[in-house]
C-alpha positions as CSV (number, residue, x, y, z in Angstrom):
1,M,-39.2,30.0,37.3
2,A,-41.2,27.2,35.9
3,Q,-39.5,24.3,34.3
4,R,-40.6,22.7,30.9
5,L,-42.3,19.4,31.1
6,N,-40.2,16.8,29.4
7,K,-41.9,13.6,30.5
8,R,-45.3,12.5,31.9
9,I,-45.9,13.0,35.6
10,D,-48.6,10.9,37.2
11,R,-50.2,11.6,40.6
12,E,-52.9,9.8,42.5
13,T,-55.6,12.0,44.0
14,T,-57.7,11.5,47.1
15,V,-60.9,11.8,45.0
16,T,-62.6,8.5,44.4
17,V,-65.2,7.5,41.8
18,F,-67.4,4.4,42.0
19,S,-66.7,2.2,39.0
20,R,-66.8,-1.6,38.4
21,G,-68.1,-2.4,41.8
22,Q,-65.6,-0.4,43.9
23,Y,-64.4,3.1,44.6
24,R,-61.2,4.0,42.6
25,P,-59.0,7.0,43.0
26,I,-58.5,9.3,40.0
27,I,-54.9,9.4,38.5
28,V,-54.0,12.7,37.0
29,S,-51.2,12.9,34.4
30,L,-49.4,16.0,33.1
31,N,-48.3,15.2,29.6
32,P,-45.5,16.9,27.6
33,N,-47.8,17.4,24.6
34,N,-49.8,20.0,26.6
35,T,-52.6,17.7,27.7
36,L,-54.0,16.7,31.1
37,G,-54.8,13.0,31.4
38,L,-57.4,11.4,33.7
39,R,-57.9,7.7,34.5
40,L,-59.2,5.5,37.3
41,K,-56.6,3.6,39.3
42,G,-56.4,0.0,38.1
43,T,-57.7,0.8,34.6
44,R,-55.9,1.6,31.3
45,Q,-58.5,3.9,29.7
46,R,-57.2,7.5,29.9
47,F,-59.0,10.6,28.9
48,D,-56.8,13.4,27.6
49,L,-57.8,17.1,27.6
50,P,-55.9,20.0,26.0
51,L,-54.7,22.3,28.7
52,D,-56.1,25.4,27.1
53,S,-59.6,23.7,27.2
54,C,-59.1,22.8,30.9
55,Y,-58.3,26.5,31.6
56,D,-61.3,27.7,29.7
57,L,-63.5,25.2,31.5
58,A,-62.1,26.2,34.9
59,V,-62.8,29.9,34.2
60,K,-66.4,29.2,33.1
61,A,-67.0,27.0,36.2
62,S,-65.7,29.8,38.4
63,L,-67.9,32.4,36.8
64,F,-70.9,30.1,37.0
65,E,-70.3,29.5,40.7
66,A,-69.9,33.2,41.4
67,R,-73.2,33.9,39.7
68,H,-74.9,31.1,41.6
69,V,-73.7,32.4,44.9
70,K,-74.7,36.0,44.0
71,R,-78.2,34.9,43.0
72,R,-78.6,33.0,46.3
73,K,-78.1,36.3,48.3
């Protein structure tokens, strides 16, 4: 059974992005207000996305990829 999210949870990923002269890992935050936050390590600017929008985007990306693979064959 899943638990409700009561406080923000931050995790550092292994994915890096080149920014400000160096490669920085992406920090992902699960927020209790039903948003997903993304920021680069060592920075303060965070980009929040509503979870329902993240889900919709993931479904669309999956369908796009499936169509792309099908067309290649």
